[in-house]
Structures are given as C-alpha cells and as structure tokens.
Backbone as XML, in Angstrom:
<?xml version="1.0"?>
<chain id="A" units="angstrom">
  <residue number="1" name="MET">
    <atom name="N" x="15.356" y="2.191" z="134.585"/>
    <atom name="CA" x="13.905" y="2.665" z="134.234"/>
    <atom name="C" x="12.997" y="2.072" z="135.096"/>
  </residue>
  <residue number="2" name="ASN">
    <atom name="N" x="12.106" y="2.808" z="135.898"/>
    <atom name="CA" x="11.171" y="2.218" z="136.675"/>
    <atom name="C" x="9.743" y="2.096" z="135.987"/>
  </residue>
  <residue number="3" name="ILE">
    <atom name="N" x="8.866" y="1.409" z="136.604"/>
    <atom name="CA" x="7.513" y="1.072" z="135.869"/>
    <atom name="C" x="6.654" y="2.292" z="135.468"/>
  </residue>
  <residue number="4" name="TYR">
    <atom name="N" x="6.791" y="3.271" z="136.317"/>
    <atom name="CA" x="5.970" y="4.684" z="135.767"/>
    <atom name="C" x="6.557" y="5.138" z="134.505"/>
  </residue>
  <residue number="5" name="ASN">
    <atom name="N" x="7.812" y="5.159" z="134.154"/>
    <atom name="CA" x="8.470" y="5.543" z="132.827"/>
    <atom name="C" x="8.342" y="4.595" z="131.907"/>
  </residue>
  <residue number="6" name="SER">
    <atom name="N" x="8.123" y="3.371" z="132.172"/>
    <atom name="CA" x="8.055" y="2.249" z="131.002"/>
    <atom name="C" x="7.025" y="2.494" z="130.049"/>
  </residue>
  <residue number="7" name="ASN">
    <atom name="N" x="7.084" y="2.018" z="128.854"/>
    <atom name="CA" x="6.154" y="1.875" z="128.058"/>
    <atom name="C" x="5.016" y="0.730" z="128.226"/>
  </residue>
  <residue number="8" name="TRP">
    <atom name="N" x="3.922" y="1.018" z="128.439"/>
    <atom name="CA" x="2.853" y="0.073" z="128.983"/>
    <atom name="C" x="2.357" y="-0.828" z="127.762"/>
  </residue>
  <residue number="9" name="LEU">
    <atom name="N" x="2.412" y="-0.335" z="126.654"/>
    <atom name="CA" x="1.838" y="-0.900" z="125.508"/>
    <atom name="C" x="2.275" y="-2.592" z="125.317"/>
  </residue>
  <residue number="10" name="GLY">
    <atom name="N" x="1.517" y="-3.380" z="125.487"/>
    <atom name="CA" x="1.702" y="-4.674" z="125.193"/>
    <atom name="C" x="1.860" y="-5.476" z="126.549"/>
  </residue>
  <residue number="11" name="GLY">
    <atom name="N" x="1.811" y="-4.722" z="127.582"/>
    <atom name="CA" x="1.878" y="-5.174" z="128.986"/>
    <atom name="C" x="0.521" y="-5.521" z="129.479"/>
  </residue>
  <residue number="12" name="ASN">
    <atom name="N" x="0.515" y="-6.460" z="130.281"/>
    <atom name="CA" x="-0.606" y="-6.939" z="131.061"/>
    <atom name="C" x="-0.786" y="-6.386" z="132.200"/>
  </residue>
  <residue number="13" name="LEU">
    <atom name="N" x="-2.191" y="-5.727" z="132.145"/>
    <atom name="CA" x="-2.721" y="-4.701" z="133.164"/>
    <atom name="C" x="-3.667" y="-5.480" z="134.106"/>
  </residue>
  <residue number="14" name="ASN">
    <atom name="N" x="-3.573" y="-5.297" z="135.509"/>
    <atom name="CA" x="-4.401" y="-5.824" z="136.270"/>
    <atom name="C" x="-5.045" y="-4.828" z="137.164"/>
  </residue>
  <residue number="15" name="VAL">
    <atom name="N" x="-6.175" y="-4.584" z="137.304"/>
    <atom name="CA" x="-6.844" y="-3.690" z="138.149"/>
    <atom name="C" x="-6.917" y="-4.194" z="139.633"/>
  </residue>
  <residue number="16" name="ILE">
    <atom name="N" x="-6.307" y="-3.523" z="140.360"/>
    <atom name="CA" x="-6.235" y="-3.577" z="141.727"/>
    <atom name="C" x="-7.400" y="-3.176" z="142.638"/>
  </residue>
  <residue number="17" name="SER">
    <atom name="N" x="-7.549" y="-1.899" z="142.381"/>
    <atom name="CA" x="-8.622" y="-1.197" z="143.118"/>
    <atom name="C" x="-9.266" y="-0.233" z="142.171"/>
  </residue>
  <residue number="18" name="SER">
    <atom name="N" x="-10.640" y="-0.018" z="142.568"/>
    <atom name="CA" x="-11.394" y="1.266" z="141.993"/>
    <atom name="C" x="-12.640" y="1.404" z="142.620"/>
  </residue>
  <residue number="19" name="ALA">
    <atom name="N" x="-13.357" y="2.651" z="142.565"/>
    <atom name="CA" x="-14.578" y="3.257" z="143.067"/>
    <atom name="C" x="-15.610" y="2.386" z="142.273"/>
  </residue>
  <residue number="20" name="ASP">
    <atom name="N" x="-15.576" y="1.884" z="141.142"/>
    <atom name="CA" x="-16.304" y="1.043" z="140.483"/>
    <atom name="C" x="-15.849" y="-0.482" z="140.882"/>
  </residue>
  <residue number="21" name="ASN">
    <atom name="N" x="-16.689" y="-1.262" z="141.705"/>
    <atom name="CA" x="-16.217" y="-2.527" z="142.003"/>
    <atom name="C" x="-16.324" y="-3.482" z="140.867"/>
  </residue>
  <residue number="22" name="THR">
    <atom name="N" x="-16.873" y="-3.218" z="139.700"/>
    <atom name="CA" x="-16.971" y="-4.022" z="138.801"/>
    <atom name="C" x="-15.613" y="-4.058" z="137.905"/>
  </residue>
  <residue number="23" name="LEU">
    <atom name="N" x="-14.792" y="-2.988" z="138.027"/>
    <atom name="CA" x="-13.449" y="-3.104" z="137.373"/>
    <atom name="C" x="-12.409" y="-3.932" z="138.154"/>
  </residue>
  <residue number="24" name="VAL">
    <atom name="N" x="-12.635" y="-4.122" z="139.501"/>
    <atom name="CA" x="-11.619" y="-4.860" z="140.299"/>
    <atom name="C" x="-11.449" y="-6.163" z="139.748"/>
  </residue>
  <residue number="25" name="GLY">
    <atom name="N" x="-10.163" y="-6.487" z="139.601"/>
    <atom name="CA" x="-9.816" y="-7.899" z="139.102"/>
    <atom name="C" x="-9.769" y="-8.055" z="137.659"/>
  </residue>
  <residue number="26" name="ARG">
    <atom name="N" x="-10.431" y="-7.065" z="136.774"/>
    <atom name="CA" x="-10.085" y="-7.118" z="135.388"/>
    <atom name="C" x="-8.668" y="-7.204" z="135.062"/>
  </residue>
  <residue number="27" name="GLN">
    <atom name="N" x="-8.280" y="-7.864" z="134.027"/>
    <atom name="CA" x="-6.804" y="-7.787" z="133.485"/>
    <atom name="C" x="-7.048" y="-8.148" z="131.985"/>
  </residue>
  <residue number="28" name="GLY">
    <atom name="N" x="-5.901" y="-7.466" z="131.410"/>
    <atom name="CA" x="-5.858" y="-7.750" z="129.963"/>
    <atom name="C" x="-4.517" y="-7.199" z="129.403"/>
  </residue>
  <residue number="29" name="LEU">
    <atom name="N" x="-4.558" y="-7.251" z="128.244"/>
    <atom name="CA" x="-3.286" y="-6.606" z="127.375"/>
    <atom name="C" x="-3.612" y="-5.067" z="127.168"/>
  </residue>
  <residue number="30" name="VAL">
    <atom name="N" x="-2.529" y="-4.186" z="127.366"/>
    <atom name="CA" x="-2.802" y="-2.788" z="127.217"/>
    <atom name="C" x="-2.418" y="-2.705" z="125.546"/>
  </residue>
  <residue number="31" name="ILE">
    <atom name="N" x="-3.573" y="-2.092" z="124.979"/>
    <atom name="CA" x="-3.286" y="-1.866" z="123.358"/>
    <atom name="C" x="-3.214" y="-0.454" z="122.989"/>
  </residue>
  <residue number="32" name="ASP">
    <atom name="N" x="-3.439" y="0.601" z="123.872"/>
    <atom name="CA" x="-3.252" y="1.959" z="123.689"/>
    <atom name="C" x="-3.629" y="2.640" z="125.144"/>
  </residue>
  <residue number="33" name="GLU">
    <atom name="N" x="-2.936" y="3.772" z="124.929"/>
    <atom name="CA" x="-2.973" y="4.737" z="126.092"/>
    <atom name="C" x="-3.005" y="6.271" z="125.615"/>
  </residue>
  <residue number="34" name="THR">
    <atom name="N" x="-3.989" y="6.989" z="126.284"/>
    <atom name="CA" x="-3.995" y="8.149" z="125.942"/>
    <atom name="C" x="-3.786" y="9.079" z="127.382"/>
  </residue>
  <residue number="35" name="LYS">
    <atom name="N" x="-3.969" y="10.459" z="127.452"/>
    <atom name="CA" x="-3.795" y="11.144" z="128.486"/>
    <atom name="C" x="-4.566" y="10.673" z="129.800"/>
  </residue>
  <residue number="36" name="ASN">
    <atom name="N" x="-5.837" y="10.568" z="129.398"/>
    <atom name="CA" x="-6.845" y="9.975" z="130.489"/>
    <atom name="C" x="-7.311" y="8.711" z="130.703"/>
  </residue>
  <residue number="37" name="THR">
    <atom name="N" x="-7.123" y="7.860" z="129.613"/>
    <atom name="CA" x="-7.477" y="6.669" z="129.387"/>
    <atom name="C" x="-6.499" y="5.444" z="129.179"/>
  </residue>
  <residue number="38" name="ILE">
    <atom name="N" x="-6.888" y="4.237" z="129.308"/>
    <atom name="CA" x="-6.198" y="3.112" z="128.921"/>
    <atom name="C" x="-6.958" y="2.113" z="128.216"/>
  </residue>
  <residue number="39" name="LYS">
    <atom name="N" x="-6.794" y="1.646" z="127.323"/>
    <atom name="CA" x="-7.524" y="0.716" z="126.390"/>
    <atom name="C" x="-6.781" y="-0.578" z="126.598"/>
  </residue>
  <residue number="40" name="MET">
    <atom name="N" x="-7.624" y="-1.752" z="126.905"/>
    <atom name="CA" x="-7.023" y="-3.026" z="127.101"/>
    <atom name="C" x="-7.892" y="-4.058" z="126.336"/>
  </residue>
  <residue number="41" name="SER">
    <atom name="N" x="-7.085" y="-5.118" z="125.972"/>
    <atom name="CA" x="-8.111" y="-6.208" z="125.287"/>
    <atom name="C" x="-8.050" y="-7.244" z="126.392"/>
  </residue>
  <residue number="42" name="GLU">
    <atom name="N" x="-9.491" y="-7.562" z="126.690"/>
    <atom name="CA" x="-9.824" y="-8.711" z="127.745"/>
    <atom name="C" x="-10.507" y="-9.737" z="127.051"/>
  </residue>
  <residue number="43" name="ASN">
    <atom name="N" x="-10.137" y="-10.777" z="126.806"/>
    <atom name="CA" x="-10.885" y="-12.018" z="126.174"/>
    <atom name="C" x="-11.340" y="-11.620" z="124.924"/>
  </residue>
  <residue number="44" name="GLY">
    <atom name="N" x="-10.773" y="-10.933" z="124.036"/>
    <atom name="CA" x="-11.144" y="-10.374" z="122.700"/>
    <atom name="C" x="-11.854" y="-9.289" z="122.755"/>
  </residue>
  <residue number="45" name="GLN">
    <atom name="N" x="-12.282" y="-8.717" z="123.638"/>
    <atom name="CA" x="-13.111" y="-7.293" z="123.793"/>
    <atom name="C" x="-12.076" y="-6.099" z="124.374"/>
  </residue>
  <residue number="46" name="GLU">
    <atom name="N" x="-12.469" y="-5.077" z="123.443"/>
    <atom name="CA" x="-11.715" y="-3.811" z="123.747"/>
    <atom name="C" x="-12.419" y="-3.137" z="125.011"/>
  </residue>
  <residue number="47" name="ILE">
    <atom name="N" x="-11.784" y="-2.943" z="126.158"/>
    <atom name="CA" x="-12.118" y="-2.074" z="127.239"/>
    <atom name="C" x="-11.424" y="-0.915" z="127.683"/>
  </residue>
  <residue number="48" name="VAL">
    <atom name="N" x="-12.136" y="0.050" z="127.597"/>
    <atom name="CA" x="-11.438" y="1.321" z="127.871"/>
    <atom name="C" x="-11.771" y="1.925" z="129.560"/>
  </residue>
  <residue number="49" name="LEU">
    <atom name="N" x="-10.506" y="1.983" z="130.053"/>
    <atom name="CA" x="-10.724" y="2.441" z="131.451"/>
    <atom name="C" x="-10.240" y="3.729" z="131.742"/>
  </residue>
  <residue number="50" name="GLY">
    <atom name="N" x="-10.756" y="4.585" z="132.631"/>
    <atom name="CA" x="-10.407" y="5.954" z="132.834"/>
    <atom name="C" x="-9.030" y="5.826" z="134.131"/>
  </residue>
  <residue number="51" name="LYS">
    <atom name="N" x="-8.060" y="6.309" z="133.684"/>
    <atom name="CA" x="-6.989" y="6.237" z="134.550"/>
    <atom name="C" x="-7.405" y="6.707" z="136.087"/>
  </residue>
  <residue number="52" name="ALA">
    <atom name="N" x="-8.024" y="7.783" z="136.047"/>
    <atom name="CA" x="-8.064" y="8.469" z="137.291"/>
    <atom name="C" x="-9.066" y="7.745" z="138.312"/>
  </residue>
  <residue number="53" name="SER">
    <atom name="N" x="-9.735" y="6.617" z="137.776"/>
    <atom name="CA" x="-10.663" y="5.840" z="138.628"/>
    <atom name="C" x="-10.088" y="4.720" z="139.163"/>
  </residue>
  <residue number="54" name="ILE">
    <atom name="N" x="-8.720" y="4.337" z="138.706"/>
    <atom name="CA" x="-8.341" y="2.784" z="139.025"/>
    <atom name="C" x="-6.792" y="3.079" z="139.487"/>
  </residue>
  <residue number="55" name="LYS">
    <atom name="N" x="-6.414" y="1.701" z="140.263"/>
    <atom name="CA" x="-5.322" y="1.470" z="140.744"/>
    <atom name="C" x="-4.874" y="0.147" z="140.208"/>
  </residue>
  <residue number="56" name="PHE">
    <atom name="N" x="-3.464" y="0.172" z="139.549"/>
    <atom name="CA" x="-3.286" y="-1.183" z="138.713"/>
    <atom name="C" x="-1.948" y="-1.340" z="138.943"/>
  </residue>
  <residue number="57" name="THR">
    <atom name="N" x="-1.614" y="-2.693" z="138.489"/>
    <atom name="CA" x="-0.158" y="-3.227" z="138.090"/>
    <atom name="C" x="-0.056" y="-3.573" z="136.719"/>
  </residue>
  <residue number="58" name="ILE">
    <atom name="N" x="1.280" y="-3.404" z="136.425"/>
    <atom name="CA" x="1.609" y="-3.726" z="134.942"/>
    <atom name="C" x="2.471" y="-4.945" z="134.977"/>
  </residue>
  <residue number="59" name="ASP">
    <atom name="N" x="2.141" y="-6.150" z="134.157"/>
    <atom name="CA" x="2.984" y="-7.226" z="134.191"/>
    <atom name="C" x="3.103" y="-7.839" z="135.559"/>
  </residue>
  <residue number="60" name="ASP">
    <atom name="N" x="4.343" y="-8.268" z="135.807"/>
    <atom name="CA" x="4.611" y="-9.079" z="137.066"/>
    <atom name="C" x="5.029" y="-8.284" z="138.107"/>
  </residue>
  <residue number="61" name="SER">
    <atom name="N" x="4.810" y="-6.579" z="138.012"/>
    <atom name="CA" x="5.333" y="-5.734" z="139.002"/>
    <atom name="C" x="4.621" y="-5.951" z="140.218"/>
  </residue>
  <residue number="62" name="ASN">
    <atom name="N" x="5.118" y="-5.601" z="141.415"/>
    <atom name="CA" x="4.492" y="-5.710" z="142.750"/>
    <atom name="C" x="4.145" y="-4.068" z="143.188"/>
  </residue>
  <residue number="63" name="ILE">
    <atom name="N" x="4.455" y="-3.025" z="142.037"/>
    <atom name="CA" x="4.329" y="-1.743" z="142.418"/>
    <atom name="C" x="2.722" y="-1.505" z="141.789"/>
  </residue>
  <residue number="64" name="VAL">
    <atom name="N" x="2.010" y="-0.892" z="142.853"/>
    <atom name="CA" x="0.729" y="-0.496" z="142.355"/>
    <atom name="C" x="0.862" y="0.960" z="141.984"/>
  </residue>
  <residue number="65" name="ILE">
    <atom name="N" x="0.217" y="1.049" z="140.709"/>
    <atom name="CA" x="0.213" y="2.570" z="140.024"/>
    <atom name="C" x="-1.190" y="3.072" z="140.350"/>
  </residue>
  <residue number="66" name="ASP">
    <atom name="N" x="-1.091" y="4.205" z="140.949"/>
    <atom name="CA" x="-2.381" y="4.949" z="141.103"/>
    <atom name="C" x="-2.700" y="5.925" z="139.742"/>
  </residue>
  <residue number="67" name="GLY">
    <atom name="N" x="-3.560" y="5.414" z="139.000"/>
    <atom name="CA" x="-3.965" y="5.942" z="137.681"/>
    <atom name="C" x="-4.092" y="7.537" z="137.862"/>
  </residue>
  <residue number="68" name="ALA">
    <atom name="N" x="-4.634" y="8.258" z="138.876"/>
    <atom name="CA" x="-4.638" y="9.570" z="139.057"/>
    <atom name="C" x="-3.344" y="10.278" z="138.970"/>
  </residue>
  <residue number="69" name="LEU">
    <atom name="N" x="-2.181" y="9.674" z="139.219"/>
    <atom name="CA" x="-1.041" y="10.179" z="139.225"/>
    <atom name="C" x="-0.370" y="10.213" z="137.890"/>
  </residue>
  <residue number="70" name="VAL">
    <atom name="N" x="-0.827" y="9.225" z="136.894"/>
    <atom name="CA" x="-0.098" y="9.394" z="135.633"/>
    <atom name="C" x="-1.123" y="9.754" z="134.582"/>
  </residue>
  <residue number="71" name="GLY">
    <atom name="N" x="-1.976" y="10.827" z="134.888"/>
    <atom name="CA" x="-2.683" y="11.603" z="134.056"/>
    <atom name="C" x="-2.017" y="12.438" z="132.952"/>
  </residue>
  <residue number="72" name="GLN">
    <atom name="N" x="-0.902" y="11.676" z="132.312"/>
    <atom name="CA" x="-0.342" y="12.583" z="131.121"/>
    <atom name="C" x="-0.108" y="11.905" z="129.964"/>
  </residue>
  <residue number="73" name="ARG">
    <atom name="N" x="0.085" y="12.381" z="128.912"/>
    <atom name="CA" x="0.180" y="11.653" z="127.504"/>
    <atom name="C" x="1.317" y="10.688" z="127.767"/>
  </residue>
  <residue number="74" name="PRO">
    <atom name="N" x="1.238" y="9.524" z="127.146"/>
    <atom name="CA" x="2.389" y="8.644" z="127.505"/>
    <atom name="C" x="3.831" y="9.277" z="126.949"/>
  </residue>
  <residue number="75" name="GLU">
    <atom name="N" x="3.823" y="9.963" z="126.067"/>
    <atom name="CA" x="5.101" y="10.391" z="125.744"/>
    <atom name="C" x="5.706" y="11.274" z="126.584"/>
  </residue>
  <residue number="76" name="ASN">
    <atom name="N" x="4.815" y="12.010" z="127.511"/>
    <atom name="CA" x="5.232" y="12.942" z="128.472"/>
    <atom name="C" x="5.482" y="12.110" z="129.919"/>
  </residue>
  <residue number="77" name="ARG">
    <atom name="N" x="4.730" y="11.123" z="130.005"/>
    <atom name="CA" x="4.928" y="10.394" z="131.127"/>
    <atom name="C" x="6.258" y="9.625" z="131.389"/>
  </residue>
  <residue number="78" name="THR">
    <atom name="N" x="6.754" y="8.928" z="130.249"/>
    <atom name="CA" x="7.990" y="8.244" z="130.183"/>
    <atom name="C" x="9.236" y="9.175" z="130.644"/>
  </residue>
  <residue number="79" name="HIS">
    <atom name="N" x="9.011" y="10.233" z="130.353"/>
    <atom name="CA" x="10.307" y="11.310" z="130.847"/>
    <atom name="C" x="9.974" y="12.090" z="132.173"/>
  </residue>
  <residue number="80" name="ARG">
    <atom name="N" x="8.829" y="11.800" z="132.935"/>
    <atom name="CA" x="8.675" y="12.648" z="134.116"/>
    <atom name="C" x="9.436" y="11.878" z="135.191"/>
  </residue>
  <residue number="81" name="LYS">
    <atom name="N" x="9.624" y="12.528" z="136.446"/>
    <atom name="CA" x="10.196" y="11.961" z="137.487"/>
    <atom name="C" x="8.933" y="11.784" z="138.427"/>
  </residue>
  <residue number="82" name="TYR">
    <atom name="N" x="8.713" y="10.687" z="139.219"/>
    <atom name="CA" x="7.904" y="10.479" z="140.047"/>
    <atom name="C" x="8.381" y="9.984" z="141.470"/>
  </residue>
  <residue number="83" name="ARG">
    <atom name="N" x="7.683" y="10.550" z="142.599"/>
    <atom name="CA" x="8.143" y="10.234" z="143.590"/>
    <atom name="C" x="7.580" y="8.851" z="144.273"/>
  </residue>
  <residue number="84" name="MET">
    <atom name="N" x="8.392" y="8.039" z="144.604"/>
    <atom name="CA" x="7.911" y="6.694" z="144.928"/>
    <atom name="C" x="7.533" y="6.798" z="146.412"/>
  </residue>
  <residue number="85" name="ALA">
    <atom name="N" x="6.287" y="6.443" z="146.886"/>
    <atom name="CA" x="5.758" y="6.418" z="148.280"/>
    <atom name="C" x="6.548" y="5.482" z="149.154"/>
  </residue>
</chain>
C-alpha cells in the first residue's frame, strides 16, 4: 500500500510548500481528516489546514503529497488509484 492510500491518522505531517508562507515548515500529529481539511496537533494546539493549499509529507516518507490531488473523504481516498509522477 502506498502513502496516498494509507491511513494518515496518527502520522506526523510536515508542510513542504504552500501559497501561504506561514504554513511552510509546520509539522504535527494528524488527528483528523475530512474531504477538504487535515487537522493536526502542533505543540498542543489544534490546527486545521486546507488540503488544496498545501504540499506535505507523512511520517518519514520522501514522497511529497499534493493536497489538491487528495481532496476525497479518507474512506474513499484509501481505495482510489493514484498516478505516481
């Protein structure tokens, strides 16, 4: 199973790039995921990020995930086939 189809809850998210420069470099524990957002805990604070506006990695993966491509409900995302660039 590849990183796109994995369950991200409990994983460590690291924002690699974003149109909003204040989000770049933020990292924390994924605590919830919806169709359009990812909620993470960073230093005890809950932060909600829009998937479409970020590119990120999960755990120690070197694969950068484009949030705009994973705009599905988590239960649908885990069964979908993604093209790898």
